[in-house]
N, C-alpha and C positions, 0 to 999 in steps of 0.2 A: 524634404516634403514627405517622404515615406516614413521617416523617423517620427515626425510630428503626428502623422495620422496613426502610427502604431502605438503611441503612448497611452491614450485613454483606454483602449480595449485591454491592454495589458494590466492596467490598474483595476479595471472591472473584473478581469480574470482573477487577480490576486484577492480581491474582496470576496468574490464568489467562492474561491477555494477556502478562505478563512471561515466564511459562514458555513460552508459545507462541513469543514472540520469540526466546528462548534456543534453543529447539528448531529454529526456522527457521535461526538462525545456525549451529548445529551441522550442519544438513543442507547449508548452502551452503559449508561448509568443504571444501576440496579434500583429502579424506582420503587419496588416493593420494600426493599431494605431502607432506602432513604425516606420513603413515605411513612414507614412504621416509626422511624426515629422522630420524624417531625410530629407525628401524632402523639408520641410520648412526651415530646417537648411542649406541645400545645396543652395537653392535659396537665402536665406539670406546672405550667405557667398559671393556670386557673387555680390549682391547688396551692401554689405558693401565694397567690393573691389572697385566697381565703385564709390561709394560715397566718398571714401577717396583718390581718385586720385588727383594729383596736380590740382590747379585751372585752368590751361590752357588746361585741358583735355589731358595731356601728356601720356607718355608710362605707360601702366598698371603695369609694373614691378616696377615703382617708389613708389608704395604704398604697396609693398609686406610685409613690416614689420608689418603694421597694420593688414593685412590679416592673417599673421602668428600668431599674438597674438590672433586674433579672433578664428582661428582654434585650437589653444592650449586650449583656454577656452572651445570650443566645445568638444574637446577630453576629457578634465577633466570632463566636465558635463556628457558626454555619459558614462564614466566609473562609475560615481556616480549613474547614472540612473540604469545601469545594476547591480551594487552592491546592491542597495536598492531593486530592483526587485527580486534578489536572496534570500532576507531575508523575512521570514514569517512576514506578516503585523502585526500579533499579537505581535511579538517581537518588532517591531517598535513602536507599541502602548505603550509599557512599558516605552519608552523613551520620550513620548510626554511631560510630565511635565518638563523634562530637556531641551528639545528644546525650549519650551515656556519660561522657566526661562532665558536661554541664550539670547533669543530674547529680553526680557525686559531689561536685563542688558546692552546689546549692544545698544539698543535705548537710554538708559540713558547716556551711554558713548559718544554717538553722540553729546549730549548737553554740553559736557565738552570740554576742550582744545584739546582733541584727535579728536574731530569732525572737519570736513572741510566743508566750504561753496562752493558748486559747482552749478552754474546756479541759484543762489539765494536761495538755500535750504541747510541747514546744515544737510545733510543726509548721510554723509560718515565718516568712520573712516580711517584715513590715518596714517600709521606708516612706515616711510621710503618710499620704493617703493610699499608697500602693500596697496591696497585700498579695502574696504569692505563696502557694503551697507546693514545695518541691516534690513531696511524696507522690503527687499525682503525675508529675512529669516522669518520675522513676518508673512507673508502669509502662509508659511508652518506650522509654529508653531501654528497659530490660527486654521488652518484646523484640525490638529492632536488633539488639546485639545477640540475643539467643537465636533468633532466626538466621542470623549470619553464621554463627558458630555451628549450629546444628543442621542448617540447610545447605551448606556448601562443603561437602566432604572433599578431602584432598584427592589428588590424582590417583586413580586406581582403586578408590574406595567408593562404595555405593551407599554407605550409611555412616552416621557418626560413630567414632570409636572411643575407647576409654579416655584417651587424652583430650578429646573434644568435650566429653562430659566433665572432666576435671577442670578444664578452662571455664566451662559454664558454671560450675560450683563456685569458682572464685568470683566470677562476674556477678553472681547472685548474692554472694556473701557480703560484698561491700555495701551496696545500698540497703540490704536487709538489716545488717548490723546497725547502720546509721539510723534507720527508721525505728528500730527497736529502742535506741537510746532516747528517742523523743519523750515518752514511749508512745508508739502507735501500733497496737496489736492488730487492729483491723487491716490496715494497709500491709502489715507484715504477712498476714494470712493470704492476702490477695497476691502478693509477690511470690509466695511459695506455691500457690495454686497455679499461677501462670507458668512457673518453671516446671512443675510436675505435668501439667497438661501438654506443654510443648515437648518435653522429654519423652512422654509416653507415646506420642504420635510421630516422633522423629525417626524411628527405626533404630534407636540406640539399643545396645545390648539389654536384654530383659532383666539381667541380674542387677543392672543399675537402677532400673525403674522400681523393681521389687525392693532393692536396698534403700532407695529414697523413701518409699512408703513405710518400710519397717523402721527406718531411722526416725521418721516423723512421729510415728506412733510411740516408739520407745522414748523419744524426747519429751513428748507431751506427758507420758506416764511419769518420767523422772522429775519433770517440773512440778507435778502435783505431789509426788511422793516426798520430795525433799523440800516442799513448801517454799518454792521459789517465786510463786505468784505474789503480786501486790495485794494488799488487803482488799482493795476495791474490786479486784478481779475475782478474788475468792467469793466475795459477797454476790457478785453478778452470777456466778455459777450456782451458788446456793439458792438464790432467788429463782433461778430458772427451774430448779428441782421443785421448789415450793414457793410460788409467787406470793402466797398469802402470809409467808413467814414474817416479812418486814415491809408491809405495804406503805408505810410512811418514811421508810429509810431506803435501803439498798434496792428494795423491790418496787419503789414508787414508779419509776419509768415504765417498767413492764406492766404493772397493774393498771396504770392509766391508759397505756396503749391498748390493752385488752378491752377496757371499758369503752374506749372510743370506737374501736372496730366493731365490738359487739352491739353498740347502740345504733349502728347504721342499718342493721337488718338486711333485707334482700335488696331493696331499692335505694336505701340511704335517706338521710334527712333532707337532702337537697344542698346544692352548692351555696356557700355562704350561710348555711343554716345549722352548722354543727355546734352544739352546745359545748362539748368537750374541747373542740378545736378553738372556739372563740373565748372560752373560759381560760385558755392557756394552761389547762391541766397537764397536757402532754408537753414535755420540754423538747426544744429543738425540732418542733413539728414542721418547719419549713425546709429542714435539711435531712437529718438522720431519720426522723419519724414521719416523713411526708406520706408514707403509705397509710398511716392511721387516719390522716385527713381524707384520703380516698375511701377508706373503709367506712368512716362515719358518714360522709356527705354523699358519696356515690354508691355506697352499699356493696353488697356482694357482686352485683352486676358490674359496677364500675371497677372494682378491684380485679375482677376476672378479666375485664377488657385489658387492663394494664398488664396483667400476667400473660395474656394471650399475645399482646404486642411484643413483649420481651421474647416470647417463644418464637415469634416470626423473625425477629432480629437475629437471634442466635441460629435459627435454622438457615436463614439466608447466608449468614457469614460462613457457616460450615458447608453449605452447598457450593459457595464460591471456592472454598478450600478444596473440596473434592474435585472441582473442575480444573485445578491448577496442574500444569505439566511439570513444574519444577518444585523442588522441596522448599526453597526459600519463601516464595509467596504463600505456599500452602501453610507453612509453620507460622507465618505472619498472621494469617487469618485465624489459625487455631489459637494463637496467643490472645488475640482480641476476643474471640468467642469465649475462651476460658475466663478472661477478665470480666466481661459483661455478665456471663452466666453466674459465676461464683459470687460476685459482688451483689447482684440482684437477689440471689437466693438468700444471702446473709441478711441483707437489709429487710426484705419482706419477712423472713423468718423472725427477725428481731421485732418487727412490728406486730407479728402474730403471737409473740411470746413463746416461740418454740426454739429460739436460739438466744444466747446471751447478748447483751448490749455491747456493740463493738465500735460504734461511731463511724459507720460507713454510709455515705449518701447513696441514694438510688440513682443509677446512671440515667442521664437525660431528663430526669423528673425533678430531683431535688434542686433547691436554690444553690447556686455556686458560681464562682468565677473560674478559678484554675481547673476545678473538676470538670466542668462542662466543656471547657476548651480542650482538655486532655481527651475526654470522651469523643469529641468530634474529630480531633486529630486522628485518633485510632480508626474511627469510621472512615475518614478520608483515605487512610492507607488501604483499607479493604476495598473501597470503591475503585481505587487506582489499580489494584490487582485485578478486579473484576473486568475492567475495561481493556486490559492489556494481556492477561494471561489465562483467561478462562477457556475451558474446553467445551463449552456448550453455549447455546443461545436461549434466551428467555422464551 
C-alpha cells in the first residue's frame, strides 16, 4: 500500500527534476551569442532567396525551392548545434581523434573517383543526390585535436612544449596537404589561421609562434618568387592590384562585385530589387559573393549590421574563452573565434574588392549544406563550454 502510494510522487519528482534541468540549461545558454547567429542566419536566408530569383527579377515565389532547401539545411544545423551544446565538452573531447580520422579519410576519398570537381576544385564527395564537403569537417576536427594537444600539458608542465608543437605540426600538415591537392587555397588559409591563432594563445614557446609566422611569410614569398602559383591565382592577385586591367576576364568577379556593392548606396535598393543581383552579373552570389547582395539591396546600413553581428559573435566567443578555468575549453573557443573571424574577413574583403577571390562562404549567411552544419557544430562546442566551464555570469 505504501509502495503504490509512493510511485506517482516519485515520477512527478523525476519529471520536475528533468524540467528543472532543461530550464537551467536554457538559462546557461549564451542567448546573445546564439541570437546573433540566428539573426545572421535569418538575414542570410533572405539574401539567398533574393540571390536565387530568376534572372529577370521575377516573382520571389519562383525560387522557393532553393529557399526551402536552405532552410532545411539550417534546421538540421540548428538541431546539431543544440545537441552538441547539450553534451559535456569533455565527452566531445574523447571523440576528437575519431572526428580527425574521419576527416582525413574523407579528404582522401575526395581525390578518388568518388570526388567531384565543382568550380575548379575537387572538394566534394557525391553519391547519388548526396553531396558532402570534407574540408568543412576538417576545420572542426583540427580545432578539436589541436585543443587536446595544446590544452592538456603533461604532468609537471604548465604549457605546451616543443614536442607538443611538433605533434601539432604533423596534425595540421596531413589535412592541409590533402586540401591543397584539391586545390582549395581558401580553406588552406583558414586551417593555417586556426593553427596560428590557437598556437599563439596556448602558451607555447614564443620562438615557435614567431617561427611559424616567419615561415609563412617566407613561404609566401618563395611561392611568388619561384612562380609556383597557378595561372588563375596569379591573375586574381594581379586584378586585385588593378581591377580595371581585365574587367571581362580575370577581373570580372571583382569588378561586378564592386559595382553591386557600390550601387546600393547608403540604404540599398531594397530586398528583391537589386538589378546587379537579379541580372546575375555577380557569379556565385548566393554562396561566395553573398555579401554583394547585402551591399546592393540593404546598402551600407544592412552591410554594417551584418558586420556588427559578426563582431558580437566573435566577442562573445572570446569572452567565453576568457572565462574558462582550463586551457582545453579556452583553446576550443579560440579556435572557433579564429575560424569565424578570419573566414568572415576574407569573404567580406573579397566582396569589397580589397582581397583576392578565394571561394570561401560567409559563415551562417551563405547558402550551404556541409558548411552551415560545420559552423553550427562549432557553435555548439562553444555553447557547451559556456554552460559548464565559464567563470562568470551574464
